[in-house]
C-alpha positions as CSV (number, residue, x, y, z in Angstrom):
1,M,0.2,0.0,-0.1
2,I,1.2,3.7,-0.6
3,C,-0.4,6.4,0.9
4,L,-0.1,9.9,-0.3
5,Q,-1.0,13.4,1.4
6,E,-1.2,16.8,-0.3
7,T,-1.6,15.3,-3.7
8,K,-3.0,18.7,-5.0
9,A,-4.5,16.8,-7.9
10,T,-7.8,14.8,-8.8
11,K,-7.7,11.3,-10.3
12,D,-8.6,12.8,-13.7
13,D,-5.2,15.1,-13.6
14,I,-3.2,11.9,-13.3
15,N,-2.5,8.9,-15.8
16,V,-3.7,6.3,-13.3
17,A,-3.4,3.9,-15.9
18,E,0.2,3.7,-15.4
19,I,-0.2,3.0,-11.7
20,E,-2.8,0.5,-12.4
21,S,-0.8,-1.4,-14.9
22,L,1.7,-2.0,-11.7
23,G,-1.2,-3.9,-10.2
24,F,-2.5,-1.0,-8.0
25,Q,-6.2,0.0,-7.1
26,T,-6.1,3.8,-6.5
27,Y,-8.5,5.6,-4.4
28,W,-8.6,9.4,-4.3
29,F,-10.1,12.0,-2.1
30,S,-9.3,15.5,-3.5
31,A,-10.2,18.9,-2.4
32,E,-12.9,20.7,-3.7
33,K,-10.6,23.7,-4.4
34,K,-8.4,22.7,-7.3
35,G,-4.7,22.4,-6.5
36,Y,-5.2,22.2,-2.8
37,S,-4.5,19.3,0.0
38,G,-6.0,15.9,-1.1
39,V,-5.2,12.1,-0.3
40,A,-4.8,9.0,-2.2
41,V,-4.2,5.3,-1.5
42,F,-2.6,2.7,-3.8
43,T,-3.0,-0.8,-2.9
44,K,-2.6,-4.0,-4.5
45,I,-5.1,-5.5,-1.9
46,K,-8.9,-5.2,-2.8
47,P,-10.6,-3.2,0.2
48,V,-13.8,-4.4,1.5
49,N,-14.8,-0.7,2.0
50,V,-13.6,2.7,1.2
51,Q,-14.9,5.8,3.2
52,Y,-14.1,9.2,1.7
53,G,-13.7,11.9,4.5
54,N,-14.5,11.9,8.0
55,G,-17.8,13.9,8.4
56,I,-16.1,17.3,9.3
57,M,-17.5,19.4,6.7
58,Q,-14.2,21.8,6.2
59,S,-12.0,18.7,6.5
60,D,-13.9,16.8,3.7
61,A,-13.8,19.9,1.6
62,E,-10.2,20.1,1.8
63,G,-9.8,16.3,1.1
64,R,-7.9,15.4,4.2
65,V,-9.0,11.9,5.2
66,I,-9.6,8.6,3.3
67,R,-10.3,5.2,5.1
68,V,-9.7,1.9,3.5
69,D,-11.0,-1.2,5.3
70,F,-9.5,-4.7,4.5
71,K,-10.8,-8.1,6.0
72,D,-8.3,-7.7,8.9
73,L,-7.0,-4.1,8.7
74,T,-8.2,-0.7,8.5
75,L,-5.9,2.1,7.1
76,I,-6.7,5.8,7.7
77,N,-4.7,8.0,5.6
78,A,-4.8,11.9,6.9
79,Y,-3.5,15.1,6.0
80,F,-3.4,17.1,8.9
81,P,-3.9,20.8,8.6
82,S,-0.9,23.2,8.8
83,V,-0.7,26.1,11.0
84,Q,1.6,28.3,9.0
85,S,-1.2,30.5,7.8
86,G,-1.7,32.3,11.2
87,D,-4.0,32.2,14.1
88,E,-7.1,31.1,12.3
89,R,-5.7,27.9,10.8
90,Q,-4.2,27.1,14.2
91,A,-7.6,27.3,15.9
92,Y,-9.0,25.1,12.9
93,K,-6.2,22.6,13.6
94,Y,-7.1,22.4,17.1
95,V,-10.7,21.8,16.3
96,W,-9.8,19.2,13.7
97,L,-7.6,17.1,15.8
98,D,-10.4,17.3,18.7
99,E,-13.0,16.0,16.0
100,F,-10.7,13.5,14.5
101,F,-9.6,11.9,17.7
């Protein structure tokens, strides 16, 4: 399995055929804002369930969490918010962490 964060792309932006030709299935959760955030999981093991987002509206709009369930394993690929943008994003990060955990 390969987990990517801050993909800044949608599945349509990438030539996934090349990745899939290596035996990977790809699962993407992109931000609504083009060129922002995003996570992806590439796996050669077929999951039993894929959940896009974590139910937190702002987090889901930013494409920050994808959960992939396998028979005996749950993988959570999360891209945590940065705080480099000032106090507003710092407050958002604290809310995000509180709701995520």
